[in-house]
Backbone as ProteinMPNN parsed JSONL, in Angstrom:
{"seq_chain_A": "XXXXXXXXXXXXXXXXXXXXXXXXXXXXXXXXXXXXXXXXXXXXXXXXXXXXXXXXXXXXXXXXXXXXXXXXXXXXXXXXXXXXXXXXXXXXXXXXXXXXXXXXXXXXX", "coords_chain_A": {"N_chain_A": [[-83.054, 2.633, 101.771], [-83.556, 3.564, 98.051], [-85.847, 5.877, 96.976], [-87.089, 6.286, 94.126], [-87.868, 9.64, 92.387], [-90.802, 10.019, 90.028], [-92.446, 11.499, 87.358], [-94.907, 12.023, 85.385], [-96.119, 12.499, 81.699], [-94.071, 14.573, 80.484], [-93.921, 17.17, 78.078], [-96.761, 17.247, 77.562], [-98.074, 19.946, 77.902], [-96.284, 23.015, 77.298], [-96.207, 24.675, 79.867], [-96.737, 22.529, 81.711], [-94.338, 20.72, 81.014], [-92.127, 22.807, 81.837], [-92.491, 22.98, 84.422], [-91.809, 20.261, 85.185], [-89.55, 20.314, 84.222], [-88.395, 21.988, 86.352], [-88.601, 20.709, 88.53], [-87.017, 18.519, 87.844], [-84.404, 19.857, 87.277], [-84.155, 20.76, 90.257], [-83.495, 18.413, 91.602], [-85.243, 16.736, 92.852], [-86.709, 15.108, 90.814], [-86.533, 11.799, 89.137], [-86.753, 10.483, 87.425], [-88.605, 10.84, 83.81], [-91.729, 10.424, 82.011], [-92.371, 10.639, 78.536], [-94.317, 12.114, 76.333], [-95.331, 11.763, 73.167], [-96.929, 12.244, 70.946], [-97.876, 14.766, 71.178], [-99.006, 18.017, 70.26], [-97.193, 20.441, 70.919], [-94.797, 18.93, 71.515], [-92.452, 18.946, 69.793], [-91.531, 21.511, 70.804], [-91.12, 21.238, 73.703], [-89.335, 19.159, 73.862], [-87.342, 20.522, 72.778], [-86.81, 22.431, 74.289], [-86.106, 20.663, 76.537], [-83.255, 20.337, 75.978], [-82.068, 22.597, 76.191], [-82.215, 23.231, 78.744], [-82.035, 21.627, 80.628], [-80.126, 20.789, 83.683], [-77.044, 18.868, 83.463], [-76.103, 17.399, 85.54], [-78.507, 16.799, 86.93], [-79.702, 14.643, 85.032], [-82.54, 12.986, 83.954], [-84.105, 9.535, 83.802], [-85.138, 8.22, 80.99], [-88.39, 7.028, 80.174], [-90.879, 6.228, 77.479], [-94.586, 7.353, 77.413], [-97.211, 5.658, 77.045], [-100.261, 6.431, 75.524], [-103.311, 6.554, 74.786], [-105.101, 8.084, 74.682], [-105.292, 10.686, 74.274], [-104.225, 13.673, 72.172], [-102.499, 12.975, 69.037], [-102.33, 10.323, 67.113], [-99.123, 8.151, 67.075], [-98.759, 6.038, 64.937], [-99.545, 4.813, 61.604], [-103.287, 6.178, 60.538], [-104.734, 4.471, 59.541], [-107.029, 1.444, 59.898], [-107.44, 2.178, 62.371], [-109.855, 3.05, 63.167], [-111.328, 2.631, 65.904], [-109.906, 3.925, 67.887], [-109.348, 6.267, 66.965], [-109.894, 9.44, 64.987], [-110.836, 10.915, 62.162], [-108.701, 12.637, 61.41], [-106.786, 11.611, 62.636], [-106.535, 12.082, 65.318], [-106.75, 11.273, 68.889], [-109.965, 9.736, 70.119], [-111.084, 8.964, 72.081], [-112.526, 7.118, 75.448], [-111.98, 6.854, 78.554], [-114.137, 5.27, 79.959], [-115.025, 4.103, 77.111], [-113.129, 2.44, 76.302], [-112.93, 0.691, 78.444], [-115.334, -0.412, 77.916], [-114.992, -1.441, 75.154], [-113.159, -3.531, 75.962], [-114.981, -5.746, 76.798], [-116.159, -6.345, 74.924], [-115.328, -8.984, 72.3], [-115.054, -9.161, 69.608], [-114.502, -6.264, 68.888], [-112.58, -5.947, 70.691], [-110.456, -7.256, 70.313], [-109.489, -5.984, 67.415], [-109.102, -3.511, 68.355], [-106.814, -4.265, 69.976]], "CA_chain_A": [[-83.751, 2.474, 100.513], [-83.382, 4.414, 97.874], [-86.722, 6.28, 96.527], [-87.115, 7.16, 92.623], [-89.872, 10.104, 91.985], [-91.19, 9.931, 88.5], [-93.157, 12.727, 86.791], [-95.479, 11.576, 84.087], [-96.599, 13.592, 81.008], [-93.022, 15.556, 79.719], [-94.439, 17.509, 76.389], [-98.433, 17.518, 77.453], [-97.858, 21.482, 77.433], [-94.96, 23.72, 77.23], [-95.942, 24.979, 81.244], [-95.884, 21.4, 82.142], [-92.827, 20.298, 80.944], [-91.222, 23.788, 82.669], [-92.815, 22.25, 85.433], [-91.332, 19.128, 85.486], [-87.952, 20.986, 84.004], [-87.993, 22.781, 87.467], [-88.11, 19.501, 89.202], [-85.673, 17.974, 87.649], [-83.182, 20.953, 88.022], [-84.252, 20.645, 91.407], [-82.65, 17.376, 92.24], [-86.337, 16.168, 93.139], [-87.322, 14.124, 90.195], [-85.109, 10.837, 88.858], [-87.147, 9.907, 85.884], [-89.642, 11.369, 83.779], [-92.123, 9.722, 80.796], [-92.606, 12.155, 77.955], [-95.892, 12.047, 75.42], [-94.468, 12.522, 72.025], [-97.771, 12.641, 70.214], [-98.637, 16.183, 71.546], [-98.417, 19.373, 69.249], [-96.116, 21.117, 71.508], [-94.039, 17.939, 71.967], [-90.795, 19.399, 69.349], [-90.868, 22.553, 71.73], [-90.883, 20.937, 74.82], [-87.623, 18.481, 73.754], [-85.874, 21.585, 72.121], [-86.804, 22.977, 75.709], [-85.217, 19.866, 77.836], [-82.066, 20.297, 75.891], [-81.718, 23.54, 76.389], [-82.431, 23.762, 80.19], [-81.334, 20.54, 81.221], [-78.685, 20.211, 84.085], [-76.905, 17.682, 82.951], [-75.816, 16.893, 86.733], [-79.291, 15.891, 87.064], [-80.223, 14.044, 84.035], [-83.384, 11.952, 84.164], [-84.019, 8.605, 83.254], [-86.477, 9.077, 79.956], [-89.331, 6.92, 78.812], [-91.991, 6.977, 76.66], [-95.757, 7.31, 78.084], [-98.071, 5.233, 76.23], [-100.647, 7.163, 75.435], [-104.386, 5.996, 73.789], [-106.414, 9.002, 75.209], [-105.115, 12.24, 74.084], [-103.215, 13.726, 71.025], [-102.494, 12.418, 68.058], [-101.599, 8.879, 66.81], [-98.066, 8.485, 65.921], [-98.83, 5.396, 64.276], [-100.77, 5.223, 60.622], [-104.332, 5.777, 61.448], [-105.433, 3.45, 58.976], [-107.268, 0.821, 60.596], [-107.121, 2.652, 64.026], [-110.855, 3.769, 63.46], [-112.061, 2.66, 66.722], [-109.777, 4.728, 68.675], [-108.779, 7.958, 66.289], [-111.175, 10.063, 64.425], [-110.472, 10.768, 60.713], [-107.218, 13.456, 61.403], [-105.84, 11.101, 63.573], [-106.51, 12.259, 66.243], [-107.461, 10.067, 69.519], [-111.186, 10.156, 69.927], [-111.565, 7.762, 72.692], [-112.334, 7.889, 76.752], [-111.517, 5.441, 79.549], [-115.303, 4.074, 79.774], [-115.271, 3.152, 76.29], [-111.862, 1.651, 76.373], [-113.535, -0.434, 79.172], [-116.568, -1.516, 77.192], [-114.486, -2.579, 74.403], [-112.804, -4.908, 76.843], [-116.049, -6.685, 76.88], [-116.84, -6.67, 73.231], [-114.331, -9.744, 71.665], [-114.833, -8.342, 68.749], [-113.711, -5.161, 69.385], [-111.361, -6.008, 71.573], [-109.582, -8.057, 68.831], [-109.224, -5.21, 66.853], [-108.54, -2.614, 69.024], [-105.52, -4.849, 70.405]], "C_chain_A": [[-84.037, 3.256, 99.261], [-84.898, 4.714, 97.15], [-86.525, 6.782, 95.055], [-88.705, 8.334, 92.6], [-89.615, 10.307, 90.853], [-91.93, 10.878, 88.155], [-93.518, 11.895, 85.218], [-95.76, 12.674, 82.848], [-95.521, 14.804, 80.482], [-93.52, 15.658, 78.338], [-95.671, 17.318, 76.854], [-98.678, 18.544, 76.896], [-96.498, 22.044, 77.955], [-95.035, 23.887, 79.345], [-95.678, 23.501, 82.146], [-94.735, 21.053, 82.357], [-91.767, 21.549, 81.63], [-91.291, 23.366, 83.98], [-91.922, 21.459, 86.528], [-89.779, 19.373, 85.533], [-87.318, 21.317, 85.544], [-87.65, 21.79, 88.741], [-87.135, 18.95, 89.145], [-84.483, 18.513, 88.059], [-82.72, 20.951, 89.475], [-83.203, 19.534, 92.369], [-83.786, 16.36, 92.719], [-87.013, 15.137, 92.237], [-85.944, 13.358, 89.601], [-85.262, 10.323, 87.635], [-88.51, 10.851, 85.72], [-90.521, 10.701, 82.795], [-92.396, 10.717, 80.086], [-93.885, 11.413, 76.907], [-95.243, 12.645, 74.286], [-95.505, 12.596, 71.208], [-98.309, 14.001, 70.546], [-98.094, 17.24, 70.66], [-97.42, 19.925, 69.861], [-94.755, 19.965, 71.676], [-92.32, 18.533, 71.004], [-90.546, 20.466, 70.594], [-90.546, 22.124, 72.62], [-89.623, 20.266, 74.86], [-86.896, 19.597, 73.614], [-85.501, 22.064, 74.16], [-85.856, 22.242, 76.775], [-83.962, 19.818, 77.318], [-81.26, 21.391, 76.002], [-81.384, 24.3, 77.584], [-82.05, 22.75, 80.78], [-80.047, 20.457, 82.021], [-78.255, 19.337, 84.351], [-76.427, 16.451, 84.431], [-76.898, 16.349, 87.257], [-80.285, 15.169, 86.222], [-80.959, 12.636, 84.266], [-83.762, 10.662, 83.8], [-85.479, 8.296, 82.441], [-87.335, 7.502, 79.875], [-90.738, 7.331, 78.3], [-93.747, 6.766, 77.147], [-96.752, 6.755, 76.95], [-99.535, 5.482, 76.083], [-102.123, 6.826, 74.075], [-105.326, 6.656, 73.943], [-106.487, 10.733, 74.442], [-104.144, 12.461, 72.659], [-103.342, 13.171, 69.991], [-101.648, 11.367, 68.076], [-100.287, 8.888, 66.283], [-97.637, 7.16, 65.147], [-99.689, 5.54, 63.141], [-101.858, 4.826, 61.192], [-105.124, 5.291, 60.966], [-105.589, 2.455, 59.643], [-107.511, 0.613, 62.417], [-108.642, 3.159, 64.513], [-111.905, 3.506, 65.135], [-111.073, 3.008, 67.955], [-109.036, 6.301, 67.989], [-109.781, 8.46, 65.358], [-110.198, 10.315, 62.548], [-108.752, 11.785, 60.206], [-106.125, 12.809, 62.233], [-105.378, 11.316, 64.764], [-106.969, 12.014, 67.952], [-108.954, 10.679, 69.991], [-111.879, 9.179, 71.074], [-111.635, 7.79, 74.088], [-112.377, 6.566, 77.251], [-112.642, 4.858, 79.415], [-115.362, 3.402, 78.136], [-114.211, 1.871, 75.998], [-112.144, 0.331, 77.55], [-114.442, -1.666, 78.714], [-116.342, -1.997, 75.972], [-114.024, -3.487, 74.7], [-113.534, -5.937, 76.766], [-116.915, -7.139, 75.755], [-115.143, -7.815, 72.36], [-114.121, -9.09, 70.822], [-114.176, -7.302, 68.238], [-112.374, -4.99, 69.797], [-110.447, -6.49, 70.946], [-108.887, -6.811, 68.258], [-108.778, -3.928, 67.488], [-106.586, -2.779, 69.333], [-104.287, -4.719, 69.33]], "O_chain_A": [[-85.121, 3.808, 99.446], [-85.311, 3.676, 96.633], [-85.754, 7.725, 94.876], [-89.908, 8.102, 92.713], [-88.52, 10.698, 90.447], [-92.236, 11.361, 89.246], [-92.799, 11.408, 84.345], [-95.562, 13.842, 83.184], [-95.989, 15.877, 80.1], [-93.601, 14.72, 77.544], [-96.02, 16.858, 75.767], [-99.251, 18.622, 75.809], [-95.81, 21.567, 78.858], [-94.179, 23.371, 80.064], [-94.787, 23.317, 82.975], [-94.116, 21.009, 83.42], [-90.624, 21.196, 81.925], [-90.284, 23.356, 84.687], [-91.531, 21.615, 87.685], [-88.966, 18.953, 86.357], [-86.175, 21.046, 85.912], [-86.808, 21.944, 89.625], [-86.344, 18.778, 90.073], [-83.681, 18.031, 88.859], [-81.578, 21.063, 89.919], [-82.489, 19.725, 93.354], [-83.428, 15.213, 92.988], [-87.81, 14.343, 92.737], [-84.804, 13.817, 89.525], [-84.402, 9.849, 86.892], [-89.219, 11.381, 86.575], [-89.706, 9.861, 82.415], [-92.689, 11.769, 80.654], [-94.167, 10.215, 76.916], [-94.701, 13.75, 74.302], [-95.078, 13.244, 70.253], [-99.391, 14.256, 70.018], [-96.902, 17.328, 70.366], [-96.435, 19.898, 69.123], [-93.679, 20.461, 72.013], [-91.233, 18.485, 71.579], [-89.548, 20.354, 71.304], [-89.374, 22.44, 72.824], [-88.794, 20.602, 75.706], [-85.852, 19.734, 74.251], [-84.514, 22.021, 74.894], [-85.11, 22.786, 77.59], [-83.204, 19.226, 78.086], [-80.031, 21.346, 75.947], [-80.738, 25.338, 77.725], [-81.539, 23.087, 81.848], [-78.994, 20.156, 81.459], [-78.671, 18.696, 85.316], [-76.409, 15.22, 84.417], [-76.698, 15.432, 88.053], [-81.469, 15.054, 86.539], [-80.447, 11.566, 84.597], [-83.636, 10.911, 82.602], [-86.584, 8.165, 82.966], [-86.587, 6.68, 79.346], [-91.454, 8.3, 78.551], [-94.0, 5.561, 77.16], [-97.025, 7.481, 75.994], [-100.19, 4.584, 76.612], [-101.981, 6.859, 72.852], [-106.43, 6.272, 73.556], [-107.385, 11.546, 74.22], [-103.46, 11.557, 72.178], [-104.473, 12.714, 69.822], [-100.594, 11.27, 68.705], [-100.075, 9.469, 65.218], [-96.484, 7.029, 64.737], [-100.647, 6.291, 63.323], [-101.992, 3.862, 61.947], [-106.263, 5.33, 61.43], [-104.566, 2.105, 60.232], [-107.654, -0.299, 63.231], [-108.883, 3.555, 65.653], [-112.952, 4.102, 65.384], [-111.33, 2.456, 69.025], [-108.365, 7.146, 68.582], [-110.584, 7.611, 64.971], [-109.15, 9.832, 62.119], [-108.024, 11.695, 59.218], [-104.991, 13.222, 62.478], [-104.305, 10.981, 65.266], [-107.77, 12.9, 68.252], [-109.114, 11.881, 70.201], [-113.017, 8.721, 70.963], [-110.756, 8.56, 74.473], [-112.674, 5.51, 76.692], [-112.569, 3.814, 78.766], [-115.737, 2.237, 78.002], [-114.448, 0.728, 75.605], [-111.616, -0.778, 77.465], [-114.474, -2.887, 78.864], [-117.114, -2.823, 75.485], [-114.199, -4.492, 74.011], [-113.019, -7.051, 76.669], [-117.879, -7.895, 75.642], [-114.112, -7.26, 71.98], [-113.158, -8.325, 70.865], [-113.389, -7.364, 67.293], [-111.439, -4.264, 69.461], [-109.364, -5.937, 71.137], [-107.727, -6.596, 68.61], [-107.909, -3.324, 66.859], [-105.618, -2.049, 69.12], [-103.178, -5.177, 69.604]]}, "name": "protein", "num_of_chains": 1, "seq": "XXXXXXXXXXXXXXXXXXXXXXXXXXXXXXXXXXXXXXXXXXXXXXXXXXXXXXXXXXXXXXXXXXXXXXXXXXXXXXXXXXXXXXXXXXXXXXXXXXXXXXXXXXXXX"}
């Protein structure tokens, strides 16, 4: 049986991304999810391409993030999730609370 070791949150911070890259290049991580809505994402993307060992290229997925960073969509109509600057301003507890309010749940969906 083959076990795939995955790391979330590439792009969250430069240091987190460097640590993840170390695991990739050591052959210990096989897949990662990226967070494209952080303020340092461009920097971490450049770091990835400059430092990746082609022999250890991981599978890459997108980490759907509704809690941290900036919304990559148009912020209009997302007042339940983002502030006026487009920054997520919601907690897990609030998301759970929204789930039990049909009107709000429909708008958030």
